[in-house]
N, C-alpha and C positions, 0 to 999 in steps of 0.2 A: 707356392705353386703346387708342390706335392700334396700339401694339406688340402687344397681345393680339389685336386683330382680324387683324393681318397674319399672326400665327403660326397663327391658326385656318384660314387659307385657303391656306397653302403646301402643297407636295407632301407626300404621306404619308411618303415616305422621309426628307425633311428634317425633318419634324415628329418622326419617331422619333429622329433624331440629337439634336435639341434636348431631347427628353424624357430621354434617357440621359446628356446632358452637363450636369453640375452645376458651374457656375462658382463659384470660391471667392474672390470679391472682398470686400474689407472695405467694408461699407456703413454703418457707424455713425460716419462721419466727423464729422457735426455734433454728436453726443453727446460724442465724444472731444474735439472742439474746446472745447465748453462746460466739460468737466471740466478740461482743461488751463488754460483762462483762470481758472477758479475756484480750483483748487488752487495754481497758480503764484502768484497774488497773495495767496491765503490763507496760504500758508507764508511768503512774503517780508515782507509789510507788518506783520503782528503780531510777527513775529520781530524786525524792525528796531525796532519800537516798544518791545518788551520790553527789548531790549538798550539802547536809549537811556535808558529809565527806570532801568534797573539802573545805567547809567553815572552817572546823576544821584543815585544813592544812595537811590532810592525803595524802600519796603518791598515784599515780595512781594504783600501785599494790594492795594497801589496798582497794581502791575503787572497783577494779575489783573483788577481793576475796570476799569482803562483798556483792557486788552487785550480783555476781553469786550465792552465798549462799542464798541471799534473793529471787532471781528469782526461784531457785529450791524449796525453802520452800513455796513460794507464789503459784507456779504452783501446788504443791501437795495439799496445803490447799484449793485453789480455785477449783481445780478439784474434790477433795473430797466433797466440799460443793455442787458443781453442781450435783454430783452423788447422794448425800443424798436427795437433793431437788427433783430430778426427781424420785427417789425411793419412797419418801414420797407421791408424786403425784400419782404414780402407785398404791401404797398401799391404798390410799384414794379412788381411783376409784374402786378398788376391793371390799372394804368394802361397799361402797354405792351401787355397782352393786348387791351384795348379799342381802342387805337390801331391795332394790327395787324389786328384784325377789321374795323375801318372801312376800312382800306386795301384789304383783300381784296375788300370789297364795292364800293368806289368806284373803285379803280384796279387791277382784276385783272390787266391786261396788264403793268403795272409790277411787280406782285408775282410774276407768272410769270417775268418776266425776271430778277428777283432769285433765284428758285429756280434758274434756269439758271446764273446766275453762281456761286452757291454750289457747285453740282455741278461746274462747270467748274474750280473751285479744287481739287477733289479729282482732277482729271485725267480726268473723264468727258467723252467727246466729244459734240458736238451730237446726232448720230444716236442716241446712247445715252441722253442725258438727256431728249430730247424726249418719249418715252412716259411718263417719270416725271412731268414737268411736267403733261402732259395728264391723267394719272391723279389727281394732286393737285387739279387744278382741278375734278374731278368729286366730290371729297371735301373739302368746306370745313373740317370739323373737323380732319381729318388735315393739311390744308394749313396751318391755323392753328398746330397743334402743331409742324409742321415749321419754320415761320418763327420761332416763339418759341425753339425749341431751337437751330437752326442759323444763323439770322440774328442773333438777339439774345443767344444763349448763356444763356438763362434756363430754369430748371427750375421747374415748378409747386411752390410751397412747401406744406408740410404746414400746414393751418389751425390745428393745435394747436402749431405750432413755437414761437410766441412765449412761451406759458406754459411749455412744456417747457424752453426755453432759460433762462428766468428761474429756474425751479426747479433745474435742473442746476447752473447757475453759483452760485446762492446756497448750496445744500447743499455743493457742493465747496469753496466759500470757507470755510464754517463748519468743515468737517472739517479743511481745511488750517490754518486759523487757530488751532485748539485745540492743535495739536501743540507749537508753541513755548511755549505757556502752561502745559502740563501740569506741568513741574518746579516752577513757582511755587506750584502748588496743594499741594505736599507739602514744599517746602523754605521755611521762614519767611524766611531771609535771602536777599535778592535777589542779592547778590553771589556767593553760592554757587549759587543756582538758575540764574543766567545761564550758568554753565559747562555744567550738565546740559542746558539749553535749546539751547545751541550744538551740543552733540554729537548730541542727538536730532534737531534740525531739519536739520542738515547731512546726517545719515543719511537722513532723510525726503526731502530734496531730491535726494540721489543716486538713491534708489529711484524717486522720481517722474520725475526726468530720464531715467533709463534706460527706464522704461515709456513716457514721451512719445516718445523716440527710436524705440522699437520700433514703436509704433502709427502714427507719422507717417512711417515709412520712412527716418528718418535714422540715423546711427550711434549706437546706444544708449549706448555708453561715453562718447563725446564729448558727447552731449546731457546725460548725467548730470553730468559735471564742469562743463560750462557752467552748468547750472542751479544747482548747488551754489555755484559761484563767484559768481554774481550775488547769491544770498542772503547769502553770507558778506560780500561787499563792502558790501551795503546795511546789514547789522547792524553791521559794524565802523565804518562811517561814522556811523551813529546813536549808537553807543556813544562814539566818539571826540569827536563834537561835544558830546554831553552832558557828557563829562568836562571839556572845555575851558570850557564855559559854567558848569558847576556842579562845580568840583573837589572 
């Protein structure tokens, strides 16, 4: 809100520049984070479970039953975890907002000094930041927004974020979890289905890892191999342990 108000009062020529300049920043970071969390665990955990049951000579029907049960439980657990994390973040923001608002009312000189200190950290000289401090003191809401963002590093969370995060993570987990189980739905013998599951899931992990690296700004190829390696190690460990316990 403060940013919109400031843009409405700047010089016409600068407003024209802003209107013609469209920045292409990636702004779906929270959604991508949710999807990464959901798909990553969704691909890896059921994959390892299916491999372990196959190593224990379980039938494909047992693997499917156990796998679907795990996917359902995992989606609920992960979704609830995402909800609680987002809710905690929103609650933390609300508490800090109230505390900062009280400080602006009760100790305005201290808060003004903190504004000066923040600006000084950016190399702004006293004669340059003094008008800014005075301007903020005349605009309590803008002052509060400034302190939340630049002193505490907190952005106002979307009130729908908790439910959206839970939904994104749960759905992503389900979609990822069904991938390693698909071969067992068509191949009756688990020992044969596990081979197809490994091939399909490793391919999915490579694709997912590449996409994750691309959207997060990391090296996509490196991310793809790292993601696939983690999934392969987890499934191999589960399969090997099952073979040792149940030869």
